[in-house]
N, CA, C and O atoms as a DFTB+ gen file, in Angstrom:
408 C
 N C O
     1  1      11.890       4.421      -9.454
     2  2      11.299       4.327      -9.106
     3  2       9.454       4.739      -8.421
     4  3       9.167       5.133      -7.291
     5  1       8.486       4.452      -9.622
     6  2       7.407       5.115      -8.915
     7  2       6.337       3.671      -8.491
     8  3       6.510       2.473      -8.711
     9  1       5.184       4.428      -7.791
    10  2       3.755       3.924      -6.909
    11  2       4.278       2.502      -6.004
    12  3       5.288       2.600      -5.308
    13  1       3.698       1.511      -6.058
    14  2       3.834       0.346      -5.740
    15  2       4.516      -1.337      -5.915
    16  3       4.432      -1.928      -6.991
    17  1       5.145      -1.926      -4.750
    18  2       4.668      -3.377      -6.155
    19  2       4.291      -4.433      -6.556
    20  3       5.177      -5.287      -6.555
    21  1       2.794      -4.932      -7.106
    22  2       2.350      -5.266      -7.257
    23  2       1.946      -6.990      -6.099
    24  3       1.043      -7.582      -5.508
    25  1       2.823      -7.020      -6.303
    26  2       3.364      -8.809      -5.455
    27  2       3.701      -7.863      -4.705
    28  3       2.524      -7.809      -4.347
    29  1       4.363      -6.750      -3.892
    30  2       4.100      -6.982      -2.275
    31  2       2.618      -5.557      -2.100
    32  3       2.517      -4.377      -2.433
    33  1       1.851      -6.428      -1.496
    34  2       0.756      -5.271      -1.247
    35  2       1.297      -5.232       0.076
    36  3       1.737      -4.101       0.282
    37  1       1.424      -5.855       0.887
    38  2       2.154      -5.525       2.316
    39  2       0.388      -5.756       3.635
    40  3       0.332      -6.863       4.170
    41  1      -0.485      -5.007       3.900
    42  2      -1.013      -5.239       4.971
    43  2      -2.565      -5.521       4.190
    44  3      -3.685      -5.840       4.588
    45  1      -1.950      -5.215       2.876
    46  2      -3.542      -4.455       2.142
    47  2      -4.552      -5.710       1.465
    48  3      -4.134      -6.380       0.521
    49  1      -5.442      -5.860       1.853
    50  2      -6.356      -6.336       1.671
    51  2      -6.859      -6.228      -0.478
    52  3      -6.745      -5.194      -1.136
    53  1      -7.169      -7.067      -0.825
    54  2      -7.594      -7.519      -2.766
    55  2      -9.159      -6.114      -2.617
    56  3      -9.168      -5.048      -3.232
    57  1     -10.132      -6.539      -1.767
    58  2     -10.760      -5.281      -1.899
    59  2     -10.995      -4.869      -0.499
    60  3     -10.615      -5.642       0.380
    61  1     -11.858      -3.197      -0.002
    62  2     -12.228      -3.268       0.577
    63  2     -13.252      -3.986       1.732
    64  3     -12.995      -4.044       2.935
    65  1     -14.699      -4.616       0.953
    66  2     -15.317      -5.279       1.758
    67  2     -14.276      -6.810       2.311
    68  3     -14.024      -7.370       3.378
    69  1     -14.049      -6.926       1.364
    70  2     -12.865      -8.400       2.140
    71  2     -12.145      -8.685       3.536
    72  3     -12.027      -9.634       4.311
    73  1     -11.462      -6.519       3.383
    74  2     -10.784      -6.173       3.969
    75  2     -11.347      -6.067       5.136
    76  3     -10.680      -6.369       6.125
    77  1     -13.056      -5.495       5.321
    78  2     -13.613      -5.249       6.327
    79  2     -14.079      -6.562       6.644
    80  3     -13.324      -6.979       7.522
    81  1     -15.109      -7.592       6.321
    82  2     -15.099      -8.273       7.142
    83  2     -14.234      -9.522       7.633
    84  3     -14.713     -10.289       8.468
    85  1     -12.830      -9.738       7.056
    86  2     -12.082     -10.142       7.759
    87  2     -11.786      -9.054       9.411
    88  3     -11.910      -9.471      10.563
    89  1     -11.607      -8.420       9.219
    90  2     -11.721      -7.059      10.530
    91  2     -12.817      -7.561      11.315
    92  3     -12.460      -7.783      12.472
    93  1     -14.520      -7.921      10.996
    94  2     -14.999      -8.233      11.824
    95  2     -15.260      -9.576      12.313
    96  3     -16.150      -9.847      13.120
    97  1     -14.317     -10.545      11.708
    98  2     -13.827     -11.981      12.336
    99  2     -12.938     -12.202      13.097
   100  3     -12.802     -13.098      13.930
   101  1     -12.016     -10.990      12.687
   102  2     -11.117     -11.464      13.602
   103  2     -11.190     -10.671      14.861
   104  3     -10.315     -11.047      15.642
   105  1     -12.063      -9.528      15.421
   106  2     -12.321      -8.811      16.567
   107  2     -13.540      -9.346      17.252
   108  3     -13.863      -9.301      18.439
   109  1     -14.060      -9.797      16.342
   110  2     -15.486     -10.424      16.902
   111  2     -15.038     -12.233      17.732
   112  3     -15.650     -12.982      18.493
   113  1     -13.566     -12.288      16.996
   114  2     -13.824     -13.697      16.666
   115  2     -12.711     -13.132      18.724
   116  3     -13.121     -13.752      19.705
   117  1     -12.068     -12.556      18.857
   118  2     -11.150     -12.149      20.026
   119  2     -12.483     -11.700      21.315
   120  3     -12.639     -12.111      22.465
   121  1     -12.920     -11.143      20.857
   122  2     -13.821     -10.273      21.900
   123  2     -14.856     -11.336      22.692
   124  3     -15.393     -11.333      23.800
   125  1     -14.854     -12.393      21.354
   126  2     -15.671     -13.418      21.819
   127  2     -15.563     -14.305      23.146
   128  3     -16.365     -14.671      24.005
   129  1     -14.128     -14.489      22.899
   130  2     -13.169     -15.334      23.505
   131  2     -13.062     -14.895      24.865
   132  3     -12.561     -15.817      25.508
   133  1     -13.281     -14.001      25.527
   134  2     -13.335     -12.996      26.736
   135  2     -14.240     -13.707      26.763
   136  3     -14.170     -14.908      27.021
   137  1     -15.623     -12.857      26.404
   138  2     -16.889     -12.602      26.606
   139  2     -17.538     -13.691      27.285
   140  3     -18.304     -13.702      28.248
   141  1     -16.971     -14.775      26.434
   142  2     -17.566     -16.186      26.571
   143  2     -17.366     -16.869      27.181
   144  3     -18.044     -17.887      27.323
   145  1     -15.752     -16.426      28.158
   146  2     -15.836     -17.927      29.203
   147  2     -16.398     -17.481      30.814
   148  3     -16.226     -18.338      31.680
   149  1     -17.084     -16.119      31.244
   150  2     -18.176     -17.007      32.262
   151  2     -19.722     -17.482      31.974
   152  3     -20.700     -17.388      32.715
   153  1     -19.605     -18.064      30.545
   154  2     -21.062     -18.769      29.814
   155  2     -20.285     -20.515      29.784
   156  3     -20.771     -21.463      30.401
   157  1     -18.868     -20.602      28.820
   158  2     -19.059     -21.740      28.594
   159  2     -17.654     -21.797      28.693
   160  3     -17.073     -22.582      27.945
   161  1     -16.763     -20.855      29.768
   162  2     -15.821     -21.828      30.574
   163  2     -14.460     -21.478      29.866
   164  3     -14.768     -20.542      29.128
   165  1     -13.131     -21.730      29.700
   166  2     -12.352     -21.906      29.221
   167  2     -11.946     -22.057      27.679
   168  3     -11.008     -21.758      26.939
   169  1     -13.282     -22.737      27.615
   170  2     -13.169     -23.572      26.185
   171  2     -13.000     -22.154      24.916
   172  3     -12.284     -22.045      23.920
   173  1     -13.908     -21.342      25.474
   174  2     -14.273     -20.250      24.443
   175  2     -12.484     -19.269      24.339
   176  3     -12.390     -18.167      23.800
   177  1     -11.457     -19.907      24.890
   178  2     -10.510     -19.381      24.592
   179  2     -10.056     -20.132      23.046
   180  3      -9.270     -19.616      22.252
   181  1     -10.510     -20.997      22.916
   182  2      -9.525     -21.700      21.216
   183  2     -10.584     -20.901      20.139
   184  3     -10.853     -21.198      18.975
   185  1     -11.212     -19.469      21.204
   186  2     -11.549     -18.710      19.058
   187  2     -10.456     -17.886      19.078
   188  3     -10.004     -17.497      18.001
   189  1      -9.758     -17.423      20.501
   190  2      -8.155     -16.621      20.135
   191  2      -7.380     -16.659      18.633
   192  3      -7.032     -15.761      17.866
   193  1      -7.294     -17.885      18.589
   194  2      -6.741     -18.818      17.374
   195  2      -7.628     -17.619      15.854
   196  3      -7.154     -16.799      15.067
   197  1      -8.467     -17.933      16.003
   198  2      -8.998     -18.166      15.080
   199  2      -9.358     -16.702      14.627
   200  3      -9.840     -16.348      13.551
   201  1      -9.014     -15.956      15.693
   202  2      -8.774     -14.645      15.666
   203  2      -8.281     -14.122      15.191
   204  3      -8.737     -13.280      14.418
   205  1      -7.074     -14.334      15.393
   206  2      -5.444     -13.894      14.891
   207  2      -5.114     -14.420      13.577
   208  3      -4.567     -13.722      12.723
   209  1      -5.373     -15.405      13.430
   210  2      -5.788     -16.103      12.142
   211  2      -6.097     -14.753      10.815
   212  3      -5.363     -14.541       9.849
   213  1      -7.226     -14.097      11.120
   214  2      -7.870     -13.472      10.427
   215  2      -7.523     -12.603      10.328
   216  3      -7.563     -12.037       9.235
   217  1      -6.928     -11.961      11.562
   218  2      -5.783     -10.431      11.630
   219  2      -4.909     -10.691      10.676
   220  3      -4.556      -9.733       9.988
   221  1      -4.465     -11.738      10.450
   222  2      -3.133     -12.072      10.098
   223  2      -1.446     -11.380      10.777
   224  3      -0.370     -10.971      10.342
   225  1      -2.465     -11.714      12.681
   226  2      -1.660     -12.471      13.776
   227  2      -1.834     -10.856      14.128
   228  3      -1.934     -11.014      15.344
   229  1      -1.960      -9.190      13.924
   230  2      -2.193      -8.687      14.834
   231  2      -3.067      -7.984      14.807
   232  3      -3.636      -8.061      13.717
   233  1      -3.476      -7.346      15.414
   234  2      -5.219      -5.996      15.105
   235  2      -4.828      -4.884      14.417
   236  3      -5.509      -4.206      13.648
   237  1      -3.465      -4.710      14.805
   238  2      -2.618      -3.369      14.582
   239  2      -2.355      -3.159      12.839
   240  3      -2.636      -2.286      12.018
   241  1      -1.576      -4.639      12.811
   242  2      -1.386      -4.393      11.023
   243  2      -2.702      -4.548      10.551
   244  3      -2.638      -4.180       9.378
   245  1      -4.386      -5.037      10.911
   246  2      -5.242      -4.911      10.028
   247  2      -4.878      -3.708      10.008
   248  3      -4.139      -3.460       9.056
   249  1      -5.310      -2.027      11.325
   250  2      -5.641      -1.126      10.789
   251  2      -4.648      -0.475       9.639
   252  3      -5.115       0.384       8.891
   253  1      -3.311      -0.885       9.512
   254  2      -2.457      -0.518       8.413
   255  2      -2.656      -0.841       7.142
   256  3      -2.285      -0.416       6.048
   257  1      -3.527      -1.943       7.663
   258  2      -4.063      -3.049       5.745
   259  2      -5.120      -1.781       5.177
   260  3      -5.084      -1.341       4.028
   261  1      -6.026      -1.326       6.220
   262  2      -6.754      -0.824       6.341
   263  2      -6.890       0.774       5.496
   264  3      -7.567       1.195       4.558
   265  1      -6.305       1.096       6.011
   266  2      -5.354       2.211       5.389
   267  2      -4.971       2.520       4.190
   268  3      -5.106       3.547       3.524
   269  1      -4.299       1.156       3.913
   270  2      -3.476       0.438       2.524
   271  2      -4.921      -0.011       1.433
   272  3      -4.876      -0.064       0.204
   273  1      -5.588      -0.167       1.914
   274  2      -6.420      -0.415       0.983
   275  2      -6.943       0.339       0.960
   276  3      -6.688       0.868      -0.122
   277  1      -7.836       1.062       1.606
   278  2      -8.010       2.531       0.499
   279  2      -7.479       3.429      -0.194
   280  3      -7.929       4.020      -1.176
   281  1      -6.260       3.554       0.464
   282  2      -5.357       4.929      -0.361
   283  2      -4.966       4.360      -1.347
   284  3      -4.495       5.124      -2.190
   285  1      -4.963       2.647      -1.763
   286  2      -4.534       1.838      -3.261
   287  2      -5.008       2.441      -4.206
   288  3      -6.230       2.589      -4.248
   289  1      -4.169       2.967      -5.246
   290  2      -4.757       3.135      -6.752
   291  2      -4.850       5.148      -6.196
   292  3      -5.252       5.999      -6.990
   293  1      -4.558       5.366      -5.279
   294  2      -5.055       6.434      -5.250
   295  2      -3.952       7.986      -4.797
   296  3      -4.233       9.137      -4.461
   297  1      -2.755       7.298      -4.997
   298  2      -1.195       7.796      -4.789
   299  2      -0.394       7.026      -5.154
   300  3      -0.452       5.828      -4.879
   301  1       0.492       7.549      -5.831
   302  2       1.987       6.978      -6.448
   303  2       2.864       7.923      -5.551
   304  3       2.770       9.129      -5.326
   305  1       3.572       7.157      -5.202
   306  2       5.069       7.359      -5.409
   307  2       6.474       7.214      -5.749
   308  3       7.223       6.241      -5.659
   309  1       6.708       8.679      -6.257
   310  2       8.166       8.571      -6.952
   311  2       9.218       9.803      -6.524
   312  3       9.123      10.899      -5.971
   313  1      10.387       8.892      -7.166
   314  2      12.088       9.260      -6.590
   315  2      13.065       9.161      -7.116
   316  3      13.935       8.306      -7.284
   317  1      12.790      10.483      -7.476
   318  2      13.860      10.471      -8.734
   319  2      15.628      11.525      -7.527
   320  3      14.948      12.548      -7.600
   321  1      16.333      11.781      -7.090
   322  2      17.988      11.749      -7.274
   323  2      17.677      12.124      -5.639
   324  3      18.274      13.153      -5.325
   325  1      17.206      11.774      -4.979
   326  2      17.430      11.510      -3.587
   327  2      16.163      12.152      -2.713
   328  3      15.924      12.097      -1.507
   329  1      15.334      12.884      -3.992
   330  2      14.022      13.848      -3.273
   331  2      12.967      12.383      -4.197
   332  3      13.115      11.737      -5.235
   333  1      12.027      12.425      -3.175
   334  2      10.376      11.208      -3.070
   335  2       9.014      12.194      -3.590
   336  3       8.762      13.021      -2.713
   337  1       8.343      12.275      -4.456
   338  2       7.095      13.508      -4.744
   339  2       6.203      11.983      -4.151
   340  3       6.543      10.820      -3.937
   341  1       5.251      12.564      -4.075
   342  2       3.827      12.488      -3.642
   343  2       2.576      12.393      -4.149
   344  3       1.653      13.027      -3.640
   345  1       2.386      11.517      -5.310
   346  2       0.849      12.250      -6.197
   347  2      -0.029      11.462      -6.087
   348  3      -0.136      10.237      -6.036
   349  1      -1.104      12.906      -6.032
   350  2      -2.197      12.398      -6.219
   351  2      -2.593      11.799      -6.944
   352  3      -3.346      12.556      -7.557
   353  1      -2.680      10.161      -7.711
   354  2      -3.100       9.950      -9.216
   355  2      -4.337      10.260      -9.346
   356  3      -4.076      11.349      -9.858
   357  1      -5.323      10.249      -9.330
   358  2      -6.480      11.491      -9.646
   359  2      -7.074      12.287     -10.096
   360  3      -8.204      12.333     -10.582
   361  1      -5.922      13.318      -9.873
   362  2      -6.485      14.511      -9.969
   363  2      -5.031      15.126     -10.357
   364  3      -4.928      16.332     -10.582
   365  1      -4.081      14.389     -10.415
   366  2      -2.902      14.913     -11.075
   367  2      -1.959      15.644     -10.490
   368  3      -0.769      15.749     -10.788
   369  1      -2.854      16.372      -9.239
   370  2      -1.986      17.102      -8.135
   371  2      -0.781      16.515      -7.194
   372  3      -0.637      15.443      -6.606
   373  1       0.163      17.904      -7.336
   374  2       1.295      17.013      -6.752
   375  2       1.782      17.750      -5.599
   376  3       2.122      18.933      -5.576
   377  1       1.774      16.667      -4.365
   378  2       2.183      17.247      -3.007
   379  2       3.942      16.667      -2.622
   380  3       4.337      15.503      -2.552
   381  1       4.466      17.518      -2.491
   382  2       6.356      17.402      -2.883
   383  2       6.539      17.285      -1.082
   384  3       6.622      18.107      -0.169
   385  1       6.543      16.185      -1.160
   386  2       7.019      15.976       0.368
   387  2       8.664      15.218       0.503
   388  3       8.892      14.050       0.188
   389  1       9.414      15.926       0.895
   390  2      10.802      16.197       0.893
   391  2      11.052      15.320       1.542
   392  3      10.513      15.357       2.648
   393  1      11.927      14.140       1.260
   394  2      11.941      12.979       2.153
   395  2      13.644      11.903       1.632
   396  3      14.196      11.607       0.572
   397  1      13.815      11.731       2.640
   398  2      15.371      11.310       2.052
   399  2      14.862       9.886       1.527
   400  3      13.892       9.284       1.989
   401  1      15.713       9.437       0.443
   402  2      15.295       8.175      -0.719
   403  2      16.077       6.508       0.384
   404  3      17.287       6.403       0.585
   405  1      15.521       5.951       0.660
   406  2      15.635       4.998       1.775
   407  2      16.988       3.799       0.932
   408  3      17.401       2.811       1.539
């Protein structure tokens, strides 16, 4: 097994700008929903679902997706005989991480 499945991107987005826009919209809506309570009252809480939708459910998942989006195509994992190695795809250097295969 080499690399990641193309049909299972995890939390990553198609591109870094798209992921950053999702974060700006999501975090902006979450912060705005609470910051606008003194000005417009509880009606501002309708921004909460929009923020959670933009972040795909949780802010931590967005942060994990940011790391996945940044590292996509740069790292390659391969597992043989119960030993997994991490390869930097651009430079061909091997960083051996001895981890148990799942």
